[in-house]
PyMOL CGO cylinders between C-alpha atoms (Angstrom):
from pymol import cmd
from pymol.cgo import CYLINDER

trace = [
    CYLINDER, 144.73, 322.74, 175.26, 146.83, 324.76, 172.87, 0.3, 1, 1, 1, 1, 1, 1,
    CYLINDER, 146.83, 324.76, 172.87, 147.81, 321.51, 171.15, 0.3, 1, 1, 1, 1, 1, 1,
    CYLINDER, 147.81, 321.51, 171.15, 144.11, 320.70, 170.65, 0.3, 1, 1, 1, 1, 1, 1,
    CYLINDER, 144.11, 320.70, 170.65, 143.56, 324.03, 168.93, 0.3, 1, 1, 1, 1, 1, 1,
    CYLINDER, 143.56, 324.03, 168.93, 146.58, 323.48, 166.70, 0.3, 1, 1, 1, 1, 1, 1,
    CYLINDER, 146.58, 323.48, 166.70, 145.49, 319.93, 165.83, 0.3, 1, 1, 1, 1, 1, 1,
    CYLINDER, 145.49, 319.93, 165.83, 141.94, 321.10, 164.98, 0.3, 1, 1, 1, 1, 1, 1,
    CYLINDER, 141.94, 321.10, 164.98, 143.21, 323.97, 162.80, 0.3, 1, 1, 1, 1, 1, 1,
    CYLINDER, 143.21, 323.97, 162.80, 145.68, 321.63, 161.10, 0.3, 1, 1, 1, 1, 1, 1,
    CYLINDER, 145.68, 321.63, 161.10, 142.87, 319.14, 160.34, 0.3, 1, 1, 1, 1, 1, 1,
    CYLINDER, 142.87, 319.14, 160.34, 140.74, 321.86, 158.77, 0.3, 1, 1, 1, 1, 1, 1,
    CYLINDER, 140.74, 321.86, 158.77, 143.69, 323.00, 156.64, 0.3, 1, 1, 1, 1, 1, 1,
    CYLINDER, 143.69, 323.00, 156.64, 144.49, 319.56, 155.23, 0.3, 1, 1, 1, 1, 1, 1,
    CYLINDER, 144.49, 319.56, 155.23, 142.85, 320.17, 151.83, 0.3, 1, 1, 1, 1, 1, 1,
    CYLINDER, 142.85, 320.17, 151.83, 144.98, 323.27, 151.30, 0.3, 1, 1, 1, 1, 1, 1,
    CYLINDER, 144.98, 323.27, 151.30, 148.40, 321.89, 152.22, 0.3, 1, 1, 1, 1, 1, 1,
    CYLINDER, 148.40, 321.89, 152.22, 151.05, 321.12, 149.64, 0.3, 1, 1, 1, 1, 1, 1,
    CYLINDER, 151.05, 321.12, 149.64, 150.65, 317.54, 148.58, 0.3, 1, 1, 1, 1, 1, 1,
    CYLINDER, 150.65, 317.54, 148.58, 152.25, 315.45, 145.89, 0.3, 1, 1, 1, 1, 1, 1,
    CYLINDER, 152.25, 315.45, 145.89, 148.78, 314.87, 144.40, 0.3, 1, 1, 1, 1, 1, 1,
    CYLINDER, 148.78, 314.87, 144.40, 146.95, 317.72, 142.74, 0.3, 1, 1, 1, 1, 1, 1,
    CYLINDER, 146.95, 317.72, 142.74, 143.55, 316.44, 143.77, 0.3, 1, 1, 1, 1, 1, 1,
    CYLINDER, 143.55, 316.44, 143.77, 142.50, 316.23, 147.41, 0.3, 1, 1, 1, 1, 1, 1,
    CYLINDER, 142.50, 316.23, 147.41, 140.36, 313.20, 148.26, 0.3, 1, 1, 1, 1, 1, 1,
    CYLINDER, 140.36, 313.20, 148.26, 137.96, 314.01, 151.09, 0.3, 1, 1, 1, 1, 1, 1,
    CYLINDER, 137.96, 314.01, 151.09, 137.02, 310.32, 151.36, 0.3, 1, 1, 1, 1, 1, 1,
    CYLINDER, 137.02, 310.32, 151.36, 140.56, 309.32, 152.31, 0.3, 1, 1, 1, 1, 1, 1,
    CYLINDER, 140.56, 309.32, 152.31, 140.98, 311.78, 155.25, 0.3, 1, 1, 1, 1, 1, 1,
    CYLINDER, 140.98, 311.78, 155.25, 138.87, 311.74, 158.33, 0.3, 1, 1, 1, 1, 1, 1,
    CYLINDER, 138.87, 311.74, 158.33, 138.73, 315.32, 159.47, 0.3, 1, 1, 1, 1, 1, 1,
    CYLINDER, 138.73, 315.32, 159.47, 135.62, 314.65, 161.57, 0.3, 1, 1, 1, 1, 1, 1,
    CYLINDER, 135.62, 314.65, 161.57, 137.42, 311.98, 163.63, 0.3, 1, 1, 1, 1, 1, 1,
    CYLINDER, 137.42, 311.98, 163.63, 140.29, 314.37, 164.37, 0.3, 1, 1, 1, 1, 1, 1,
    CYLINDER, 140.29, 314.37, 164.37, 137.85, 317.08, 165.38, 0.3, 1, 1, 1, 1, 1, 1,
    CYLINDER, 137.85, 317.08, 165.38, 135.80, 314.68, 167.47, 0.3, 1, 1, 1, 1, 1, 1,
    CYLINDER, 135.80, 314.68, 167.47, 138.94, 313.85, 169.41, 0.3, 1, 1, 1, 1, 1, 1,
    CYLINDER, 138.94, 313.85, 169.41, 140.04, 317.43, 169.97, 0.3, 1, 1, 1, 1, 1, 1,
    CYLINDER, 140.04, 317.43, 169.97, 136.75, 319.30, 170.49, 0.3, 1, 1, 1, 1, 1, 1,
    CYLINDER, 136.75, 319.30, 170.49, 135.87, 317.82, 173.92, 0.3, 1, 1, 1, 1, 1, 1,
    CYLINDER, 135.87, 317.82, 173.92, 139.28, 319.00, 175.24, 0.3, 1, 1, 1, 1, 1, 1,
    CYLINDER, 139.28, 319.00, 175.24, 138.68, 322.49, 173.80, 0.3, 1, 1, 1, 1, 1, 1,
    CYLINDER, 138.68, 322.49, 173.80, 135.11, 322.69, 175.14, 0.3, 1, 1, 1, 1, 1, 1,
    CYLINDER, 135.11, 322.69, 175.14, 136.13, 321.54, 178.63, 0.3, 1, 1, 1, 1, 1, 1,
    CYLINDER, 136.13, 321.54, 178.63, 139.06, 323.92, 179.06, 0.3, 1, 1, 1, 1, 1, 1,
    CYLINDER, 139.06, 323.92, 179.06, 137.88, 327.08, 177.36, 0.3, 1, 1, 1, 1, 1, 1,
    CYLINDER, 137.88, 327.08, 177.36, 137.41, 330.14, 179.54, 0.3, 1, 1, 1, 1, 1, 1,
    CYLINDER, 137.41, 330.14, 179.54, 134.58, 331.76, 177.57, 0.3, 1, 1, 1, 1, 1, 1,
    CYLINDER, 134.58, 331.76, 177.57, 132.50, 330.59, 174.62, 0.3, 1, 1, 1, 1, 1, 1,
    CYLINDER, 132.50, 330.59, 174.62, 133.44, 332.02, 171.24, 0.3, 1, 1, 1, 1, 1, 1,
    CYLINDER, 133.44, 332.02, 171.24, 131.41, 334.85, 169.70, 0.3, 1, 1, 1, 1, 1, 1,
    CYLINDER, 131.41, 334.85, 169.70, 128.19, 333.97, 167.82, 0.3, 1, 1, 1, 1, 1, 1,
    CYLINDER, 128.19, 333.97, 167.82, 129.86, 334.70, 164.48, 0.3, 1, 1, 1, 1, 1, 1,
    CYLINDER, 129.86, 334.70, 164.48, 132.48, 332.04, 165.17, 0.3, 1, 1, 1, 1, 1, 1,
    CYLINDER, 132.48, 332.04, 165.17, 129.77, 329.43, 165.81, 0.3, 1, 1, 1, 1, 1, 1,
    CYLINDER, 129.77, 329.43, 165.81, 128.17, 330.32, 162.46, 0.3, 1, 1, 1, 1, 1, 1,
    CYLINDER, 128.17, 330.32, 162.46, 131.54, 329.93, 160.70, 0.3, 1, 1, 1, 1, 1, 1,
    CYLINDER, 131.54, 329.93, 160.70, 132.20, 326.58, 162.43, 0.3, 1, 1, 1, 1, 1, 1,
    CYLINDER, 132.20, 326.58, 162.43, 128.80, 325.25, 161.37, 0.3, 1, 1, 1, 1, 1, 1,
    CYLINDER, 128.80, 325.25, 161.37, 129.41, 326.29, 157.78, 0.3, 1, 1, 1, 1, 1, 1,
    CYLINDER, 129.41, 326.29, 157.78, 132.91, 324.75, 157.68, 0.3, 1, 1, 1, 1, 1, 1,
    CYLINDER, 132.91, 324.75, 157.68, 131.78, 321.52, 159.28, 0.3, 1, 1, 1, 1, 1, 1,
    CYLINDER, 131.78, 321.52, 159.28, 128.74, 321.30, 156.97, 0.3, 1, 1, 1, 1, 1, 1,
    CYLINDER, 128.74, 321.30, 156.97, 131.01, 321.72, 153.95, 0.3, 1, 1, 1, 1, 1, 1,
    CYLINDER, 131.01, 321.72, 153.95, 133.42, 319.04, 155.14, 0.3, 1, 1, 1, 1, 1, 1,
    CYLINDER, 133.42, 319.04, 155.14, 130.61, 316.60, 155.94, 0.3, 1, 1, 1, 1, 1, 1,
    CYLINDER, 130.61, 316.60, 155.94, 129.06, 317.16, 152.51, 0.3, 1, 1, 1, 1, 1, 1,
    CYLINDER, 129.06, 317.16, 152.51, 132.43, 316.59, 150.79, 0.3, 1, 1, 1, 1, 1, 1,
    CYLINDER, 132.43, 316.59, 150.79, 133.03, 313.46, 152.88, 0.3, 1, 1, 1, 1, 1, 1,
    CYLINDER, 133.03, 313.46, 152.88, 129.61, 311.98, 152.11, 0.3, 1, 1, 1, 1, 1, 1,
    CYLINDER, 129.61, 311.98, 152.11, 130.04, 312.68, 148.41, 0.3, 1, 1, 1, 1, 1, 1,
    CYLINDER, 130.04, 312.68, 148.41, 133.63, 311.36, 148.60, 0.3, 1, 1, 1, 1, 1, 1,
    CYLINDER, 133.63, 311.36, 148.60, 134.55, 314.47, 146.67, 0.3, 1, 1, 1, 1, 1, 1,
    CYLINDER, 134.55, 314.47, 146.67, 137.92, 314.94, 145.01, 0.3, 1, 1, 1, 1, 1, 1,
    CYLINDER, 137.92, 314.94, 145.01, 138.97, 318.31, 143.66, 0.3, 1, 1, 1, 1, 1, 1,
    CYLINDER, 138.97, 318.31, 143.66, 141.82, 320.78, 143.46, 0.3, 1, 1, 1, 1, 1, 1,
    CYLINDER, 141.82, 320.78, 143.46, 141.17, 322.55, 146.74, 0.3, 1, 1, 1, 1, 1, 1,
    CYLINDER, 141.17, 322.55, 146.74, 144.67, 323.91, 147.04, 0.3, 1, 1, 1, 1, 1, 1,
    CYLINDER, 144.67, 323.91, 147.04, 144.41, 325.49, 143.61, 0.3, 1, 1, 1, 1, 1, 1,
    CYLINDER, 144.41, 325.49, 143.61, 140.99, 326.89, 144.41, 0.3, 1, 1, 1, 1, 1, 1,
    CYLINDER, 140.99, 326.89, 144.41, 142.35, 328.45, 147.61, 0.3, 1, 1, 1, 1, 1, 1,
    CYLINDER, 142.35, 328.45, 147.61, 145.25, 330.06, 145.74, 0.3, 1, 1, 1, 1, 1, 1,
    CYLINDER, 145.25, 330.06, 145.74, 142.86, 331.55, 143.16, 0.3, 1, 1, 1, 1, 1, 1,
    CYLINDER, 142.86, 331.55, 143.16, 140.56, 332.92, 145.86, 0.3, 1, 1, 1, 1, 1, 1,
    CYLINDER, 140.56, 332.92, 145.86, 143.36, 334.23, 148.06, 0.3, 1, 1, 1, 1, 1, 1,
]
cmd.load_cgo(trace, "trace")
């Protein structure tokens, strides 16, 4: 189960990793497929559900990813993260 958490977190962090390209293409990476594979394992083996705030954050993150995927967005997400951080 720990591997599932790591894989899910790694998938969500893909736009912010160091890549050769400056622009991250959301249309070329299928984050939702990775999450769809890992989430059933996490849901089945968790001991308690996460707090309500975590659900809200998950919905916002997934909504943002889905929007970027549908728009086939490409932008400098790593640079945006560095500026914000």
